[in-house]
Each structure stands twice: as structure tokens, then as C-alpha cells.
N, C-alpha and C positions, 0 to 999 in steps of 0.2 A: 781600372778608371781612368780614364784620358784626362777629363775634363780638370780643369784647377777651380780647390777652396781656397778662398783668400785667406782663411788662415784655418791649423788643424792643432788641437790641443791635444798631446800625448800624456794620459793618464788622467783617470776619473773620481780621482780623493778630493779633500778639502779642497789641495792647489789647484787643481784642473777645473771642477768646479768654481771655486772661486774667478777662475782666469774667464771661464765660459758666462758668468752672471755679469762682468763689466762688457766681455763682449757683447753680449746679449740688450745691454742697456746701453751702450754705442749703437748701436743696431747693425752690428757687423756680421757677415758671412763666417761662418765657421760650424766644425763638428767638433765633437770629443770623442776618442777613440780609446776603450778603456779594455786589459785583457780579462776583467772579471765582471762585478756588478757593483754596483753604486754601497758605499760600505765595506767593503771587503777589507781594505787596508786594517778597521778595529774588528770585523765580525770575526776573524782566523788569531784574534790573540786568546790569551788563556780565561778561563772560564770567569776567575776573580778577576779581572782586570778593568781597574779605572784609571782617570786620568788624573794627574796630577797639577793640574792648572784648575782654579777654584771656576765652576759652572759660569759665576757672573763676568769672565775674562774670556768667555767663548763669543767670538763674535765676528763669525761670519759675516760677508754682504748683505746689508739687508735681512739680515737674520740671526740675528742677536740671541744669547739664552732666553729662552722663555717658559723653563719649569717654574718649580716651586721651590728649589733648593737652591739659591745663587751663591750660598758661600760651601754648598757641599760639592762633591766631586763624581761626575756621572761613570756610571759602572757601564761595563762594554755594551751590552747590550741598548743602554741610553745612549751612547754616544753615535753606534749604528742611527738607531730612533731617528737623531739630531740630523746628522748627514743624511737621512734619506730625505725627512721630511725639507730640507735647506734645496735639495736638487730639486722637489717636487712643488717648490714653492715660485719656482720660475720655468719649469720643463726645459731643461736646456738640449740642443742638438745631441743627442749622448748615445752613442753605439757601443754596448757591454760586447764581452765575448770576442776582443779583436786585438790580437796580439801583435805590436809592431815590431819586427824582427831587423828592418835594416833602413837607417835613414841617408840618404845621400844629396849631394850636389848635383842639379837637371838643370838643364836650359827650359826654357819655354816650353808648352805652358807653365808656368810654375817656378821657384827656386829650387826645393825640395822635392825629391822621390820618397815614399814610405813605401817598402814592400811590408805587408802585414798579411796576415792568417786569412784575412777577406781580400785579400788582393792589391792592387796599387791603388795609391792615392798619390796626389801632385798637390802643395801648397804652396800659396808666394809668401807667409809667414808659419811658425812655426814654435809654440810655446810646449815647453816639456817639462811636464810636471811630476817625475819620477821617484824623488827623494832619492838618497842615498842607501838606504836597507837591499841591496839588491840580492848578495848574497852574505851567508852567514859566517862567521868568523870562527874557524874549526883548529881548536889547534896545532903545529904539527907533530906533536906526541900522540895526538889520538891514534894514530899507526900502530902508535908501541905497546898501546893497552890491548890485554886480555879480551879475547872476542867475546866471552862470557858473562860482559859488564854490559846492560845495556847505556847506550850514549844517545842523548838527544839535544837539541838546543833550543834556548828558548821560545824560537819559532813556531815549536812545533810540541812545544807543551799546554796540553788542557786543565788535566787536574792530576791530583796526588792517586788515584786511585785508578789511572791508566798504568801507574807502575808496577814494576814488580815490588814484590815484599821485601825489604828490609831499610837500611840507611840511605840515603841519597845525598851527593856530593855536588855541589854547588860550583861551579868555576866562575867567578868573576862577581864584582859588589858591585856596579853602578845599579840604576833604577831597577832592572828586570833581575838583575841576582839578586838584589834585597826582597824586592818582591814576591819574587817564586820563594824565594827562603821563608817569610811569612806565612807564604800561602803552605807550603809543607808542613811548617813546625804547628800550623792552626792545625792541620788534617791529624797531627797526631806522629806525623815522621819523625826519627831521627836523620837529622840532617847536620852537614861539615858544608865551610864557606871558606873556596881559597878567595882570601881579600886581594883585591887589587888596587887601584892609585884613585880611583873617584874618590872627591870628598863627598863633604857630609854637610848639608844645609837644615836649618830647624824649619819645622812645618811653620810655627808660628810664631814670632817673636817680637813683643811692646806691642804686643792689642791686635797686630795684621797678621796675616797670612806674609809669607815670606816673598810670595809673586805678586801679591799687592806691590810690598815695599820695592820690589824692583821695576815696578811703573811708576811708583812715586818718585823716586829717587831718580828715574832716567834711567837707569840701568836696561830694563827691557827696549829701549827706542836707542841706546848708543849705537852708534854705526859702526861695524865689525873693524873697518879700520881705526876704529879709535880707540880701541879694546887691549888692554895691556898685553894680552898675549897674540892680539892679531888675528891674521884669519886661522892662524892654529887652533884655536877656540873651535872652528867646528870639525876637528876630528877629535876631539876628547871627550871621555867619559862623562855622561850627565851625573852631577851629584845625587846622593843616596835622596828619595822624595816618594812619598806616596799620599795618595786620597782615600786609602781604604781606612774603612769604618768612619769617615768624618774626617779623616785625616790627620796624620801622628806624624813626628819625629822619628825618622829610624839612626839607631845609635847600633854599632858595630857592637860594643863592649855589653851594652844593653840584651842585644841577641845571644851575644856570651853568655851573659847570666840567666836568662831563657833557655840554654840547654843546647843553643847551637854551637860545634864545634869547630874554632877557628883556624885557618892553618895560609901561611903567606903565600908568595909566588910559587908557581909550578913550575920547577927547570924541566921535568921529564919525565918520560916513564917507561917502566919494562916488566912487562906482563902485568900482574895485577898488583904495582907498588908505584905512587908516587914518590918524585922527588922534588924537597923544597928548598926555597932559596934560604929560610932561617932568619926573612926579614920581616916578620910581623910584628912585632912592637915599634919599628920603626914605619911600617907603613899605618898604623895605629895612630901614632903620634902625630902624623901627616894629615892624615883624616881629620884631626880636632884643629890642626892649626888652621885647616881651610876654614874650618867652621866659624873661628876664633876671627879672622880676616874679614870674613860675611859681615859677622854682628858688632865688628867694631866699626863696618863702613857705614853702617845703619845709623849707630849711635853718634857718631859725628857729622850725620847728614843732620840728625834728629836737633844736636846742638846748633850746630849751625843754621838753621833755619828757625831755630827755637819754636819748635813743633812740641803739641801736645800727645807724649804717648807715656805711658807708665812704664815707669822703669822696671827692667828685668835683668837676674844674672842670669846666666845660664851655668849650671853645675855639671861638670865632667863626673859622667858615671866611673865609680869606684872598680874598675876592674884591670889587673894587669895579667896578660899570659905568663903562663907557664913556659919553661924553656920546651922547645920544639922538637920532637925528634926526626932528622932527616929525612926519613922516608915513611911513609904511610902503605901498609899491609891491606889493599880495600878488601878483600877477604876476610881477615883476621877481623877488621873493623867494619864488618857484615854490610857493606856497601854494594847493590845491585846496581846503582844507577847513577851517571854522570851526565850534569846538564850543562851544557855551555852557555854561559851568561857573556859571552865574549863580544858582544856587538854583531856588526854586519861591515862590509865594504862594498863601495861603488862599483859599477861596472857600466861604465856608456861606450864599450867597442862597439858597439849596436848602432852607432850616431859616428859615420866616416863621414864626418866633418872636420876641420882644420880649427877647431875652438877650444883643446886641453891642453893643460899644461902637460909639466914631465910627468906628475902622479896621475894621471887620467881624468884630472876634476876641471870644471867647465870653467873658462876664463868670460867674466861677464862683470858689470858694474850695475849694481842695482837690477840684475836679472838680466840686465840689457846683453847679450852675446858679442863679440868682436866680429862676429858676421850678420851681415844687414839682414834681418828678417828673422833671426832666432831669437828667444827666449828662454829663460828657465823662472818658475816659481815654486814655491814650497822647499826649497834645501835648507838644512841644521843653519841657522845663522848666515842664512846667506848674505842679508843687509842688517840684520838685528837680532837679538833674542828672539823676538816675536815672530820670525819670517817661517819658523818650521810650526805655529803654535797656532791653534786655534784665534787667539789674539791679534794676529800682524799677518797671517797669510795673504787674508783678502785685499792690504793696503799693498801689500807687495803685486798681487797679481793689479790691482788697478795700475799702478804706475807703469809694468808692462805695458800694458792694454793702452794705458794714454801714450804712449811712447810707440804703438806698432799704429795709432790713428793721426800720429803726428801732432797730438797735444803734449803742452809740457805736463812732465811728471810732478807730482808732490809728495 
């Protein structure tokens, strides 16, 4: 294709569709290129997956949640339906099953050349909406594990019935790790969980959902450059949280009381054995402190603004780990499967443009890249906590489209 399209949106998830919604509203020529089909980001999650954001905080452009359970949490298939109906509501110029393989600068026509599975495209403007979950993180010690042990990342997990018989060890205790652990436990599987450094927050506190408090206190809107951790927050694990069964607090100590065998950080593997750091007690204490910091901040906000919110005391779960052996023999423990809940890493190497920092992350301000005509939408904590959520992705898309069209962003 030799002609130039004014704007190409790369990625057709909720970020790309939100960008398309605003471009179409502004009557600007564009197409959306997506390697799969609408809803695939969610369609490929495990069977019991659900949102951790309350439904009423799902606010795609011109299409807020319209179901019958505003304070509930959409299940996987409901999320897919929501995204599909959003796309159908404005009929975007969407092309599925098109993989963008390489992007580079070019001379006229257009500023950008896209090499794709459907041929070459050229564009004057480019909005990249692919997120940062390109590749699953696999621990380096995986190669030292016995080949007789089944291993998979949470990206590939669907349900416990598809795993071999035996106990399951989950590595990583962020949102995905804890939710998969609960799924396995509910299916009657024996579960071991290697605990990481993700914090814990309560599902509800003092009469409101925790994310509703984030909106009320302004934390949801806090610019990333004002966050105490700065841009480093973009690369940290999500705190334990789930919307399963109407939403509840995940507490590692409570999981232990429910039968989950907790372990500390894995240092390495050899054959059928894992070696641990012996840091489980300290890690659990750090998780508890994270929770206390969260609720102390809410208490201070309530007191400062004189809000009417019921008093509530978060009582720590009374469970302490016994001294842990330095190694765990997976065969002796009847562990047949290891599931890596170790997150993802980004890969923008297919974008051959000089807009990335030393770690390969794009340089931008509110989604506007250093290079004229290049934009990003949908990244975790791109502008604020809401950037990577159904709550705020539409507003980020609106900002970059206004910048693209020469209007003042807001």
C-alpha cells in the first residue's frame, strides 16, 4: 500500500478502540490494525477470570457500564461482550488479523512506514496501543527444573482440570498468582504458593470499595510524576485484589489457614528441587505494612474532610509460618505442575524509532512521544492509575487525539 493514511492505531484492545472512538468523533481518517480480533485481550484469560475494578467504574468513551450489577465485577466472557458491544456502538475502521511487524520512519508520503502481515502501510500519525504485556517473565532457574514437571505461565492457564493430577506450585503472589491460587484451591487442588513482594489492599474499607476510595481521595487521578514512587510505580506488581464471588480481600495468611502452603522467594532449582531464600516471615510482614499504609491514608483523608464513613478496624489474620526448610523436593511433595505468575515484560524492538529510554520504555508526556506524530495509549500508569483501566483509558485517548488534531488537551 503506497498511499498514506492520516492516522494508524496499532492495537485493537480497549485503548486502541478508545483512540478510534475519539478520532471518529473528530471526523479524522484512520484505521485500527489488530493482530487478533476484538476482545482477544480478555478472551484469552483463564476461565474464572474477572475484573478487579467495580463495574460502575468501567467508562469507555460514550459507553459506560450498562449492566444490572454496577457494584459487581464482570467475568471474562462479560468483559469480552462489553468490549465487543463498545466496538459495535461506533463501528470503527477496524482490521483484524493484521500483525504489525516493524515500524520505521520514512519520507513522504507519510512519516511512518509499517511492515505488516497484510503488506506495507504508511501513516502521518501513529497511536501505539499495545500495552506492556508482550512476553511472559519466566524465571532463569526454570531451565534447571526437571523436564518431568509441567510448567506454564498464567498467560496459558485456563482451569485446573487441564493440569496433570497432583499438587500445583504457583510462583508469584501478585493479583494473577493469588487469583489462580484461589481458583486451584476452589477446585480441590493442593496448592503451594511462593510469595513475592506484591502488597495487599482490602476489597472494601469503611463502607466503600477500595477503588472507589482511590477515586474519592484523588489517588486514581494522581499524575505519575507526583506519585511517591515516581515512574517506578509503572513496573511494580499489582497489590492482591480480586472480584471473584462478588469481590473479597485476599490475605496470604488466610490462604495459609485455608490449606495453601506458603514459601518464600525461590533462589534456584536443581532437578526436582527448589531452593528458598527463607524470607517468608519478613515478606508477610511487609505485605501487612502495605495494607496498613493504605488504610491509614484513607483514615487521614476521612478525618481531614469530615466524611461520614463507618469506623472499621482491620484485624490482622492470626497465622505465623513455621520455620521453612531451605529446599523443597517437588516429587516428594507430589507437585506435578509449576505455574509462573511472574508477570510480563515489554518489547518495543519492532518499533525502530528513537523514542525509547535505556531500558527500552517509550519516552512520552501524557502519551505524546518525543517524536512528532507518535503517541501511546493504554500503558500501565501512563498518566495515572486509571490509564491502564477501563476507568481512565478513554480520557488518555481523548488527550492524545486532541493533541494530534491540534486542539488543547485537557
